[in-house]
Residue, then its C-alpha position, 0 to 999 in steps of 0.5 A: m351423720e346419716n340425717s344430714g346425708g338424707i337432707k342433702a340427698s333430698l335437696q339434690g333431688r328437689y333441685a334435679s326435679a325442678l330443673f327437669d320440670l323447667a327443661s320439660e316445660n321449655g322443650v329443652v330436656s336434651a339440651v339441658e342433659t348436654d349442659l350437665d354432661n359438659l359441666g360434669q366433664a369440666l368438673r372431672e377435668s379441673d380440680e380447681l373448678a370442682a373446689l371452687i363451686r363447692n366452697p360455700q364461702i365464695s359468692r357466685d359473682a366471685a366464682a364467675k370471675a374466677s372461672p374465665d375458661f368456663r365463661a369463655e364458652p358462652k353456650a356451655l350452659a345456655a339451655t340450662a340457664t334459659a330453663s332456670r330463668s323461665s320460672 
């Protein structure tokens, strides 16, 4: 069990480092931080959203269609999306 936890932590660290690097290159670190704070708040407020994004059996497209409240705010993760697309 400990081994899989280490792998998970390592993958999380790699994703976080990559996102930070992209945000830094694009000069949007503060905006990405705000995006992640907003996402964290949304996850704390909605058990359904939290379960949805953690379910590996649900495709990204299906998850996007199932979460209209989050998509209703087009700027919700704008900086993060911009940083991640610029690679």
